[in-house]
C-alpha positions in Angstrom: 0.2 0.0 0.2 1.5 3.6 -1.1 0.4 5.4 1.9 3.3 5.5 4.4 1.8 8.3 6.7 -1.4 10.0 7.7 -1.1 12.8 10.2 -3.7 15.5 11.3 -3.4 18.9 13.1 -6.0 20.4 14.5 -4.4 23.5 15.6 -3.1 24.1 11.7 -6.3 22.6 10.4 -4.8 20.3 8.3 -4.5 16.5 7.5 -1.3 15.3 5.4 -0.9 12.3 3.8 2.3 11.1 2.5 2.5 8.1 -0.3 5.7 6.5 -1.8 5.9 4.9 -5.4 8.3 3.0 -7.1 7.8 5.0 -10.3 9.5 8.1 -11.9 7.7 11.4 -11.1 6.6 11.9 -14.2 4.8 8.8 -14.3 3.3 9.4 -11.0 2.2 12.9 -12.3 0.7 11.7 -15.6 -1.6 9.2 -13.2 -3.1 12.5 -11.9 -3.1 14.5 -15.3 -5.0 11.5 -17.1 -8.8 11.2 -16.2 -8.8 7.6 -17.6 -6.2 6.9 -15.1 -7.4 9.0 -12.0 -10.7 7.6 -12.1 -9.4 4.1 -11.3 -8.1 5.3 -7.9 -9.6 8.1 -6.9 -12.8 6.6 -5.4 -12.6 3.7 -3.1 -12.7 0.4 -4.7 -16.5 0.2 -3.9 -17.3 3.8 -5.2 -15.4 4.1 -8.3 -15.3 7.7 -9.9 -15.9 8.8 -13.4 -14.9 11.8 -14.5 -16.6 14.0 -17.0 -14.4 16.8 -16.7 -10.6 17.4 -16.0 -8.8 20.6 -16.8 -5.5 20.3 -15.4 -4.7 24.1 -15.6 -4.9 27.4 -13.4 -8.6 28.2 -13.4 -9.6 25.1 -14.7 -12.3 22.7 -13.1 -12.9 18.8 -12.6 -16.1 16.9 -12.0 -16.7 13.6 -11.2 -19.2 11.2 -9.9 -18.7 8.1 -7.5 -21.2 5.4 -8.0 -22.0 3.0 -5.2 -22.6 -0.9 -5.0 -26.6 0.1 -4.8 -26.4 2.5 -7.9 -26.1 5.7 -5.3 -24.1 8.4 -6.9 -22.2 11.1 -5.2 -20.7 13.8 -6.8 -17.4 16.0 -6.4 -15.6 19.0 -8.2 -12.2 20.5 -8.3 -11.3 24.2 -8.8 -7.3 24.4 -10.1 -5.9 27.3 -8.1 -2.4 26.4 -9.4 -0.4 24.2 -11.4 3.4 23.5 -11.8 3.8 20.6 -14.0 5.4 18.0 -13.0 5.7 19.3 -9.6 2.8 20.3 -7.8 -1.1 21.7 -8.2 -3.3 22.9 -5.8 -7.3 22.9 -5.7 -10.3 23.8 -3.9 -12.1 20.3 -3.2 -15.7 20.2 -2.8 -19.0 18.1 -2.9 -21.3 18.4 -5.7 -24.8 17.3 -7.3 -24.4 14.6 -10.1 -25.0 17.6 -12.4 -22.0 19.1 -11.4 -23.3 22.0 -9.2 -21.5 22.5 -5.9 -23.3 21.2 -2.5 -22.8 24.6 -0.9 -24.6 22.7 2.4 -21.2 20.4 2.7 -17.9 22.0 3.3 -15.1 22.5 0.9 -11.3 22.1 1.4 -8.1 23.3 -0.2 -5.5 20.7 -1.1 -2.2 20.8 -1.9 -0.3 17.8 -4.2 3.2 18.2 -4.2 5.2 15.5 -6.1 9.0 14.7 -5.7 11.6 12.2 -6.7 13.1 10.0 -4.1 15.8 7.2 -4.2 13.5 4.4 -4.5 11.0 6.5 -7.1 8.7 9.5 -6.2 6.7 10.8 -3.5 3.4 12.3 -3.0 2.4 14.6 -0.4 -0.8 15.8 0.0 -1.7 18.5 2.6 -5.8 19.4 3.1 -6.5 22.7 4.8 -9.9 22.7 6.5 -11.9 26.1 7.0 -12.7 25.1 10.8 -12.2 22.5 13.5 -15.7 21.4 12.8 -15.2 21.0 8.9 -12.1 18.9 9.8 -14.2 16.7 12.4 -16.8 16.3 10.2 -15.0 15.0 7.3 -13.0 12.6 9.3 -16.0 11.2 10.8 -17.4 10.8 7.1 -14.4 8.7 6.5 -12.1 10.9 4.6 -9.1 9.3 6.2 -9.9 5.5 5.8 -11.6 6.4 2.2 -8.2 7.8 1.1 -6.2 4.8 2.3 -8.8 2.5 0.5 -8.7 4.4 -2.7 -4.9 5.0 -3.1 -4.4 1.0 -2.5 -5.4 1.0 -6.2 -2.8 3.3 -7.6 -0.2 0.9 -7.8 -1.9 -1.3 -10.3 -2.6 2.0 -12.4 1.2 2.7 -12.3 2.0 -0.4 -13.3 0.0 -0.7 -16.1 2.1 0.5 -19.3 -0.3 -0.8 -22.0 -3.6 0.7 -21.2 -2.8 4.1 -21.9 0.5 4.3 -23.6 1.2 7.1 -26.0 1.3 5.2 -28.9 -2.0 3.6 -28.9 -4.8 4.6 -31.3 -8.0 6.5 -30.6 -9.9 5.3 -27.6 -13.8 5.7 -26.9 -15.0 5.2 -23.5 -19.2 5.0 -23.1 -19.4 6.8 -19.7 -23.2 6.9 -19.7 -26.2 6.6 -22.1 -25.5 10.0 -23.5 -21.8 10.6 -22.7 -18.7 9.3 -24.7 -15.2 10.2 -23.9 -12.7 10.0 -26.9 -8.9 10.0 -25.9 -5.6 10.1 -27.7 -2.0 11.1 -27.2 -0.9 13.2 -29.8 2.9 13.9 -30.5 3.0 17.8 -29.7 2.3 20.6 -27.6 -1.0 21.9 -26.4 -0.2 25.0 -28.2 0.6 23.5 -31.5 -2.4 21.3 -31.2 -4.7 24.0 -30.3 -3.4 26.3 -33.3 -4.0 23.0 -35.6 -7.7 22.9 -34.6 -8.6 26.5 -35.0 -6.1 27.4 -38.1 -8.3 26.9 -41.0 -5.2 26.4 -43.3 -3.8 23.8 -40.9 -7.4 22.0 -40.5 -7.7 21.4 -44.2 -4.6 19.5 -44.1 -5.5 17.0 -41.6 -9.2 16.8 -40.6 -9.8 14.6 -43.2 -10.9 11.3 -42.1 -10.3 8.2 -44.6 -8.1 9.1 -47.8 -10.0 10.5 -50.8 -11.8 13.4 -49.0 -11.1 17.0 -49.0 -12.4 20.2 -46.8 -13.3 23.1 -49.2 -15.3 24.8 -46.5 -13.5 25.3 -43.0 -14.7 28.4 -41.0 -13.5 28.6 -37.4 -13.7 30.8 -34.5 -12.1 31.1 -31.2 -14.5 33.5 -29.7 -17.3 32.7 -27.2 -20.5 33.2 -29.1 -18.8 32.3 -32.6 -19.6 29.9 -34.7 -17.9 27.4 -37.2 -18.8 25.3 -40.4 -16.8 22.6 -42.0 -17.6 20.9 -45.1 -16.1 17.9 -46.7 -16.5 16.3 -50.3 -14.9 13.4 -52.0 -12.1 14.3 -54.6 -13.9 15.1 -57.6 -16.8 17.0 -55.7 -19.2 14.1 -54.8 -21.1 13.3 -51.7 -20.5 16.5 -49.9 -21.6 16.8 -46.0 -20.6 19.1 -43.2 -20.9 20.1 -39.7 -21.7 23.4 -37.9 -21.9 24.9 -34.4 -21.1 27.1 -31.9 -18.4 28.2 -29.3 -19.6 27.8 -26.0 -16.4 27.9 -24.0 -12.9 29.1 -25.0 -9.6 28.7 -22.8 -6.8 28.5 -25.2 -4.7 26.3 -25.3 -6.4 23.9 -23.1 -10.2 23.6 -23.5 -13.0 24.4 -25.6 -16.6 23.7 -26.0 -18.7 23.5 -29.0 -22.2 22.5 -30.0 -22.1 20.1 -33.1 -25.1 19.4 -35.6 -24.9 17.9 -39.2 -25.9 20.4 -41.9 -29.3 20.0 -43.0 -30.4 17.3 -40.7 -33.5 17.8 -38.2 -33.2 17.2 -34.5 -30.4 18.0 -31.7 -27.0 17.8 -32.2 -24.0 17.2 -29.7 -22.0 19.1 -27.2 -18.2 18.5 -27.8 -15.8 19.5 -24.7 -12.2 19.4 -25.8 -9.4 19.3 -23.4 -5.9 19.4 -24.0 -3.3 18.2 -21.2 0.7 17.6 -21.5 1.7 14.3 -20.7 4.6 12.0 -21.3 5.2 11.5 -24.7 3.0 14.7 -26.0 -0.5 16.0 -25.2 -3.5 14.1 -24.0 -6.3 15.0 -26.4 -9.8 14.1 -24.8 -13.1 15.0 -26.0 -16.3 14.4 -24.1 -19.1 14.0 -26.5 -22.8 14.5 -24.9 -25.4 13.0 -27.1 -29.1 14.1 -26.8 -30.0 10.4 -26.6 -28.6 6.9 -26.5 -30.2 6.1 -30.0 -27.8 8.7 -31.6 -24.8 8.2 -29.5 -25.1 4.4 -30.8 -25.7 5.4 -34.1 -22.7 7.5 -34.3 -20.4 5.0 -32.7 -21.8 2.6 -35.2 -20.3 4.7 -38.2 -16.7 3.4 -37.1 -16.1 7.3 -36.0 -12.7 6.5 -34.0 -11.3 4.7 -37.2 -11.7 8.1 -39.1 -10.6 10.1 -36.4 -7.5 8.0 -35.9 -6.8 8.7 -39.7 -7.4 12.4 -39.0 -4.9 12.3 -35.7 -2.1 10.3 -37.6 -2.3 12.7 -40.5 -2.2 15.7 -37.7 1.3 14.5 -36.4 2.8 14.2 -39.7 1.6 17.2 -41.5 0.2 20.0 -39.2 2.3 19.3 -36.1 5.5 17.9 -38.5 
């Protein structure tokens, strides 16, 4: 078990947890930077977590839900106050409803995560700051100490798994709920370069083409909240034209954007796409959380071979727009 000590200081209103690991500091950092890995150990074994948002940058936000054995759900959120890759990050940690809204009836804490290199690998020191002695006692009584021990007992298996999240793997699509799918891939480039490749029309027309034999004659983009975009593709020769359009809901270059998406000329609701870019070993973890209006549309789009086309495009991105 990685936890080597847990100490409480009622006078300073803090609880400090120290955990040691037999892996390099970068590997330990990446386990917290990658929501696919983080959710495998953030919740206790009987209450696994699902992260639907994880923005590891100052001003960013994370949202997660822990689901119990009876199907009961408990939400939480992080607000990132500071991030110093690969050494530390500081967050406000709070309880939330399943829809992500903060539960103001429960206490919040400030947590500092410090990562360091040791002779045998790496160390994580987590210091939790409470607003009052009552908050400290309440959360300890709720099982925060034992919960942390049980949750972190799972981290060694995640750190030892060098295959599931390897940087060279193709696009991975994970069904998170009836209406949400997370698509992810490590791209060999910086967040700044990948952001630019997603918003510069000339670069987009080089790589966002799906299978060979297609062109992108229309590419209108926007980085501004309230702005709109429009993409149209056609086969070489001008046949089978189709496209998508939407609006920009959020934009925080070069780490996060949220857009709507609907097929041009098709009735019905479209999707909401949340793009997040986080630097990790080997490049940048690109994650897209796609929210569908219903399970039927989700399954229909997944059945089209969406991820195969995305993988072809991302390979082209690495060899052209980022080359």
